[in-house]
DSSP file (Angstrom, degrees, kcal/mol; ACC not computed):
  #  RESIDUE AA STRUCTURE BP1 BP2  ACC     N-H-->O    O-->H-N    N-H-->O    O-->H-N    TCO  KAPPA ALPHA  PHI   PSI    X-CA   Y-CA   Z-CA
    1    1 A M              0   0    0      0, 0.0     2,-0.6     0, 0.0     0, 0.0   0.000 360.0 360.0 360.0 119.6  -60.9  -33.8   48.6
    2    2 A N        -     0   0    0      2,-0.0     2,-0.4     0, 0.0     0, 0.0  -0.879 360.0-176.8-103.3 118.0  -63.9  -32.7   46.6
    3    3 A R        -     0   0    0     -2,-0.6     2,-0.6     2,-0.0     0, 0.0  -0.905  15.5-148.3-112.5 141.9  -63.2  -30.1   43.9
    4    4 A Q        -     0   0    0     -2,-0.4     2,-0.5     2,-0.0    -2,-0.0  -0.945  11.3-159.3-109.9 123.3  -65.8  -28.6   41.7
    5    5 A Y        -     0   0    0     -2,-0.6     2,-0.4     0, 0.0    -2,-0.0  -0.890   4.9-162.7-104.6 125.5  -64.7  -27.7   38.2
    6    6 A N        -     0   0    0     -2,-0.5     2,-0.2     2,-0.0    -2,-0.0  -0.896  19.8-122.4-108.7 136.1  -66.8  -25.1   36.3
    7    7 A S        -     0   0    0     -2,-0.4     4,-0.1     1,-0.1     0, 0.0  -0.500  10.2-156.5 -73.2 141.6  -66.5  -24.7   32.6
    8    8 A I  S    S+     0   0    0     -2,-0.2    -1,-0.1     2,-0.1     3,-0.1   0.513  70.4  87.2 -95.5  -5.7  -65.6  -21.2   31.4
    9    9 A T  S    S-     0   0    0      1,-0.1    -2,-0.1     7,-0.0    55,-0.0  -0.649  93.3 -92.5 -91.4 151.5  -67.2  -21.7   28.0
   10   10 A P        -     0   0    0      0, 0.0     2,-0.4     0, 0.0    -1,-0.1  -0.265  40.3-144.9 -60.2 146.3  -70.8  -21.0   27.4
   11   11 A K        -     0   0    0      1,-0.1     3,-0.1    -4,-0.1     4,-0.0  -0.961  68.7  -0.5-121.5 133.0  -73.2  -24.0   27.9
   12   12 A Y  S    S+     0   0    0     -2,-0.4     2,-0.2     1,-0.3    -1,-0.1   0.675  95.9 117.0  66.2  22.5  -76.3  -24.7   25.9
   13   13 A D  S >> S-     0   0    0     -3,-0.1     4,-1.5     1,-0.0     3,-0.5  -0.500  87.9 -85.9 -99.6-176.4  -76.1  -21.7   23.6
   14   14 A I  H 3> S+     0   0    0      1,-0.2     4,-2.5     2,-0.2     5,-0.2   0.854 128.2  55.8 -60.7 -36.3  -75.6  -22.0   19.8
   15   15 A T  H 3> S+     0   0    0      1,-0.2     4,-2.6     2,-0.2    -1,-0.2   0.861 103.1  55.6 -66.5 -33.2  -71.8  -22.2   20.1
   16   16 A W  H <> S+     0   0    0     -3,-0.5     4,-1.6     2,-0.2    -1,-0.2   0.926 111.3  43.2 -63.1 -44.7  -72.1  -25.2   22.5
   17   17 A Y  H  X S+     0   0    0     -4,-1.5     4,-2.5     2,-0.2    -2,-0.2   0.909 114.0  50.6 -68.1 -42.6  -74.2  -27.1   19.9
   18   18 A V  H  X S+     0   0    0     -4,-2.5     4,-2.8     1,-0.2     5,-0.3   0.930 108.7  51.5 -62.1 -45.4  -72.0  -26.1   17.0
   19   19 A K  H  X S+     0   0    0     -4,-2.6     4,-1.3     1,-0.2    -1,-0.2   0.881 113.8  43.8 -63.0 -36.8  -68.8  -27.2   18.7
   20   20 A W  H  X S+     0   0    0     -4,-1.6     4,-1.9    -5,-0.2    -1,-0.2   0.902 114.5  48.6 -74.4 -40.3  -70.2  -30.6   19.6
   21   21 A I  H  X S+     0   0    0     -4,-2.5     4,-2.1     1,-0.2    -2,-0.2   0.947 114.7  44.0 -64.3 -48.2  -71.7  -31.2   16.1
   22   22 A V  H  X S+     0   0    0     -4,-2.8     4,-2.5     1,-0.2    -1,-0.2   0.813 110.2  56.7 -70.2 -27.3  -68.6  -30.2   14.2
   23   23 A S  H  X S+     0   0    0     -4,-1.3     4,-2.2    -5,-0.3    -1,-0.2   0.910 108.3  47.1 -65.8 -40.7  -66.4  -32.2   16.6
   24   24 A I  H  X S+     0   0    0     -4,-1.9     4,-2.3     2,-0.2    -2,-0.2   0.899 111.6  51.0 -66.0 -40.6  -68.5  -35.3   15.8
   25   25 A I  H  X S+     0   0    0     -4,-2.1     4,-2.5     2,-0.2    -2,-0.2   0.916 109.7  50.6 -62.3 -43.2  -68.2  -34.5   12.1
   26   26 A L  H  X S+     0   0    0     -4,-2.5     4,-2.3     1,-0.2    -2,-0.2   0.924 111.2  47.7 -59.4 -45.8  -64.4  -34.2   12.5
   27   27 A L  H  X S+     0   0    0     -4,-2.2     4,-2.3     2,-0.2    -1,-0.2   0.877 110.4  52.4 -65.1 -37.4  -64.2  -37.5   14.2
   28   28 A F  H  X S+     0   0    0     -4,-2.3     4,-2.5     2,-0.2     5,-0.3   0.942 110.6  47.3 -62.1 -48.1  -66.4  -39.2   11.6
   29   29 A G  H  X S+     0   0    0     -4,-2.5     4,-2.3     1,-0.2     7,-0.2   0.891 112.4  49.9 -61.3 -40.1  -64.1  -37.9    8.8
   30   30 A L  H  < S+     0   0    0     -4,-2.3     6,-0.2    -5,-0.2    -1,-0.2   0.907 113.8  45.2 -64.3 -42.4  -61.0  -39.0   10.6
   31   31 A A  H  < S+     0   0    0     -4,-2.3     6,-2.0     5,-0.2    -2,-0.2   0.879 120.8  37.1 -71.4 -38.9  -62.4  -42.5   11.2
   32   32 A I  H  < S+     0   0    0     -4,-2.5     7,-0.8     4,-0.2    -2,-0.2   0.835 106.7  74.5 -84.2 -34.8  -63.8  -43.1    7.7
   33   33 A G  S ><>S-     0   0    0     -4,-2.3     5,-2.3    -5,-0.3     3,-1.3   0.124 104.2 -79.0 -73.9-171.4  -61.0  -41.3    5.7
   34   34 A P  T 3 5S+     0   0    0      0, 0.0    -1,-0.1     0, 0.0    -4,-0.1   0.719 125.2  61.1 -65.8 -22.1  -57.5  -42.5    4.9
   35   35 A R  T 3 5S+     0   0    0     -6,-0.2    -4,-0.1     8,-0.1    -5,-0.1   0.727 121.1  19.8 -76.8 -19.2  -56.2  -41.5    8.3
   36   36 A G  T < 5S+     0   0    0     -3,-1.3    -5,-0.2    -7,-0.2    -4,-0.2   0.676 140.4   8.5-109.7 -89.2  -58.5  -43.9   10.0
   37   37 A A  T   5S-     0   0    0     -6,-2.0    -5,-0.1    -4,-0.4    -4,-0.1   0.748  84.7-138.2 -72.3 -24.0  -60.0  -46.8    8.1
   38   38 A G      < +     0   0    0     -5,-2.3     2,-0.5     1,-0.2    -5,-0.1   0.816  31.6 178.0  71.8  30.2  -57.9  -46.1    5.1
   39   39 A I    >   -     0   0    0     -7,-0.8     3,-1.8    -6,-0.4    -1,-0.2  -0.555  29.8-125.1 -71.4 118.1  -60.7  -46.7    2.6
   40   40 A V  T 3  S+     0   0    0     -2,-0.5    -1,-0.1     1,-0.3    -7,-0.0  -0.419  93.3  21.5 -66.6 132.9  -59.3  -46.1   -0.9
   41   41 A G  T 3  S+     0   0    0     -2,-0.1     3,-0.3    -3,-0.0    -1,-0.3   0.338 100.6  92.5  92.3  -6.4  -61.3  -43.5   -2.8
   42   42 A W    X>  +     0   0    0     -3,-1.8     4,-1.1     1,-0.2     3,-1.0   0.127  43.3 112.2-106.3  20.0  -62.8  -41.9    0.4
   43   43 A E  H 3> S+     0   0    0      1,-0.3     4,-2.1     2,-0.2    -1,-0.2   0.852  71.9  63.2 -58.9 -33.8  -60.2  -39.3    0.8
   44   44 A W  H 3> S+     0   0    0     -3,-0.3     4,-3.0     1,-0.2     5,-0.3   0.825  95.5  58.6 -62.5 -31.9  -62.8  -36.7    0.0
   45   45 A V  H <> S+     0   0    0     -3,-1.0     4,-2.6     2,-0.2     5,-0.3   0.936 107.5  46.6 -62.9 -45.3  -64.8  -37.7    3.1
   46   46 A D  H  X S+     0   0    0     -4,-1.1     4,-2.3     2,-0.2    -2,-0.2   0.929 115.8  44.9 -60.8 -46.8  -61.9  -36.8    5.3
   47   47 A V  H  X S+     0   0    0     -4,-2.1     4,-2.4     2,-0.2    -2,-0.2   0.919 115.4  46.1 -67.7 -43.9  -61.3  -33.5    3.6
   48   48 A V  H  X S+     0   0    0     -4,-3.0     4,-2.6     2,-0.2     5,-0.2   0.936 115.2  46.2 -65.5 -46.3  -64.9  -32.4    3.5
   49   49 A C  H  X S+     0   0    0     -4,-2.6     4,-2.5    -5,-0.3    -1,-0.2   0.898 113.7  49.4 -63.6 -39.3  -65.6  -33.4    7.1
   50   50 A S  H  X S+     0   0    0     -4,-2.3     4,-2.7    -5,-0.3    -1,-0.2   0.894 110.5  50.7 -66.0 -38.9  -62.4  -31.7    8.2
   51   51 A W  H  X S+     0   0    0     -4,-2.4     4,-2.5     2,-0.2    -2,-0.2   0.930 111.9  46.7 -63.3 -46.1  -63.3  -28.5    6.2
   52   52 A I  H  X S+     0   0    0     -4,-2.6     4,-2.5     2,-0.2    -2,-0.2   0.918 113.9  49.0 -61.3 -43.8  -66.8  -28.5    7.9
   53   53 A G  H  X S+     0   0    0     -4,-2.5     4,-2.7     2,-0.2    -2,-0.2   0.914 112.0  47.5 -62.8 -44.1  -65.2  -29.0   11.3
   54   54 A A  H  X S+     0   0    0     -4,-2.7     4,-2.4     2,-0.2    -1,-0.2   0.897 112.1  50.4 -65.6 -39.7  -62.6  -26.3   10.8
   55   55 A A  H  X S+     0   0    0     -4,-2.5     4,-2.2     2,-0.2    -2,-0.2   0.923 112.6  46.9 -63.3 -43.5  -65.3  -23.8    9.6
   56   56 A G  H  X S+     0   0    0     -4,-2.5     4,-2.2     1,-0.2    -2,-0.2   0.922 113.9  46.5 -64.5 -43.9  -67.5  -24.6   12.6
   57   57 A W  H  X S+     0   0    0     -4,-2.7     4,-2.4     2,-0.2    -1,-0.2   0.843 109.8  54.5 -69.4 -32.0  -64.6  -24.2   15.0
   58   58 A W  H  X S+     0   0    0     -4,-2.4     4,-2.3     2,-0.2    -1,-0.2   0.933 109.4  48.6 -62.0 -44.1  -63.5  -21.0   13.3
   59   59 A W  H  X S+     0   0    0     -4,-2.2     4,-2.7     2,-0.2    -2,-0.2   0.901 110.1  50.6 -63.1 -41.7  -67.0  -19.6   13.8
   60   60 A V  H  X S+     0   0    0     -4,-2.2     4,-2.2     1,-0.2    -1,-0.2   0.927 110.5  50.0 -61.7 -44.2  -67.0  -20.7   17.5
   61   61 A G  H  <>S+     0   0    0     -4,-2.4     5,-3.1     1,-0.2     4,-0.4   0.886 110.3  50.9 -60.3 -39.0  -63.7  -18.9   17.9
   62   62 A Y  H ><5S+     0   0    0     -4,-2.3     3,-1.0     3,-0.2    -2,-0.2   0.933 111.2  46.9 -63.2 -46.7  -65.1  -15.8   16.3
   63   63 A K  H 3<5S+     0   0    0     -4,-2.7    -2,-0.2     1,-0.3    -1,-0.2   0.832 116.2  45.2 -65.3 -31.9  -68.2  -15.9   18.6
   64   64 A W  T 3<5S-     0   0    0     -4,-2.2    -1,-0.3    -5,-0.2    -2,-0.2   0.425 109.4-123.4 -89.6   0.4  -65.9  -16.4   21.7
   65   65 A N  T < 5 +     0   0    0     -3,-1.0     2,-0.8    -4,-0.4    -3,-0.2   0.890  57.9 154.0  55.3  41.7  -63.5  -13.7   20.5
   66   66 A D     >< -     0   0    0     -5,-3.1     4,-1.9     1,-0.2    -1,-0.2  -0.857  25.7-173.4-104.1 100.1  -60.7  -16.4   20.6
   67   67 A R  H  > S+     0   0    0     -2,-0.8     4,-2.8     1,-0.2     5,-0.2   0.825  81.8  57.7 -65.9 -33.1  -58.0  -15.3   18.2
   68   68 A A  H  > S+     0   0    0      2,-0.2     4,-2.6     1,-0.2     5,-0.3   0.930 108.4  46.2 -64.0 -44.2  -56.0  -18.5   18.5
   69   69 A M  H  > S+     0   0    0      1,-0.2     4,-2.1     2,-0.2     5,-0.3   0.892 113.7  49.8 -63.8 -39.2  -59.0  -20.6   17.5
   70   70 A Q  H  X S+     0   0    0     -4,-1.9     4,-2.1    -9,-0.2    -2,-0.2   0.922 112.9  46.5 -65.4 -43.6  -59.7  -18.2   14.6
   71   71 A L  H  X S+     0   0    0     -4,-2.8     4,-2.4     2,-0.2     5,-0.2   0.959 115.3  43.8 -64.0 -52.8  -56.1  -18.3   13.4
   72   72 A V  H  X S+     0   0    0     -4,-2.6     4,-2.3     1,-0.2    -2,-0.2   0.938 120.0  40.7 -61.3 -48.7  -55.6  -22.1   13.6
   73   73 A N  H  X S+     0   0    0     -4,-2.1     4,-2.4    -5,-0.3    -1,-0.2   0.802 112.1  56.3 -74.9 -27.9  -58.9  -23.0   12.0
   74   74 A G  H  X S+     0   0    0     -4,-2.1     4,-2.0    -5,-0.3    -1,-0.2   0.918 111.3  43.4 -65.1 -43.7  -58.6  -20.2    9.4
   75   75 A V  H  X S+     0   0    0     -4,-2.4     4,-2.6     2,-0.2     5,-0.2   0.909 112.5  53.8 -66.1 -41.9  -55.3  -21.6    8.3
   76   76 A F  H  X S+     0   0    0     -4,-2.3     4,-2.8    -5,-0.2    -2,-0.2   0.917 108.4  49.7 -57.2 -45.2  -56.8  -25.1    8.4
   77   77 A L  H  X S+     0   0    0     -4,-2.4     4,-2.3     2,-0.2    -1,-0.2   0.914 110.2  50.7 -60.0 -44.2  -59.7  -23.9    6.2
   78   78 A F  H  X S+     0   0    0     -4,-2.0     4,-1.5     2,-0.2    -2,-0.2   0.930 113.8  43.7 -60.3 -47.5  -57.2  -22.4    3.7
   79   79 A V  H  X S+     0   0    0     -4,-2.6     4,-1.8     1,-0.2    -2,-0.2   0.916 114.3  49.5 -65.8 -44.1  -55.2  -25.6    3.5
   80   80 A L  H  X S+     0   0    0     -4,-2.8     4,-2.6    -5,-0.2    -1,-0.2   0.835 104.8  58.3 -67.2 -31.8  -58.2  -27.8    3.3
   81   81 A T  H  X S+     0   0    0     -4,-2.3     4,-2.4     2,-0.2    -1,-0.2   0.908 106.1  49.9 -62.5 -40.7  -59.7  -25.6    0.5
   82   82 A G  H  X S+     0   0    0     -4,-1.5     4,-2.3     2,-0.2    -2,-0.2   0.892 109.9  51.2 -61.3 -39.5  -56.6  -26.4   -1.5
   83   83 A G  H  X S+     0   0    0     -4,-1.8     4,-2.2     2,-0.2    -2,-0.2   0.892 109.1  50.1 -64.8 -40.6  -57.1  -30.1   -0.7
   84   84 A L  H  X S+     0   0    0     -4,-2.6     4,-2.6     2,-0.2     5,-0.3   0.921 111.0  48.9 -63.6 -44.0  -60.7  -29.9   -2.0
   85   85 A L  H  X>S+     0   0    0     -4,-2.4     4,-2.8     1,-0.2     5,-1.0   0.905 110.9  50.6 -62.4 -41.1  -59.6  -28.2   -5.2
   86   86 A R  H  X5S+     0   0    0     -4,-2.3     4,-0.5     3,-0.2    -1,-0.2   0.898 114.3  44.4 -63.4 -40.6  -56.9  -30.8   -5.7
   87   87 A L  H  <5S+     0   0    0     -4,-2.2    -2,-0.2    -5,-0.1    -1,-0.2   0.887 125.5  29.8 -71.1 -39.3  -59.4  -33.7   -5.2
   88   88 A W  H  <5S+     0   0    0     -4,-2.6    -2,-0.2    -5,-0.2    -3,-0.2   0.782 127.8  35.4 -97.4 -29.4  -62.2  -32.3   -7.3
   89   89 A V  H  <5       0   0    0     -4,-2.8    -3,-0.2    -5,-0.3    -2,-0.1   0.795 360.0 360.0 -95.2 -33.0  -60.5  -30.2  -10.0
   90   90 A G     <<       0   0    0     -5,-1.0    -4,-0.2    -4,-0.5    -3,-0.1   0.421 360.0 360.0 107.9 360.0  -57.5  -32.3  -10.5
């Protein structure tokens, strides 16, 4: 049985590139930061990469009119901003 699956998301427009770039940034932060490699002192890499990823995915959700993506990533941005302030301000 041969089934053809078609993506319902736009392909090769700006949102396609943003979603892939920020996904790679998210994975990099996860791998390098304390949740992955556990490198002491590199917590900021995880938080910064996660913030960039959440911002990018929020924007993609905005462009796609996807309220669930906007909500989740908007809250993620809010929480991560607190994490950035804690790391850099003390």
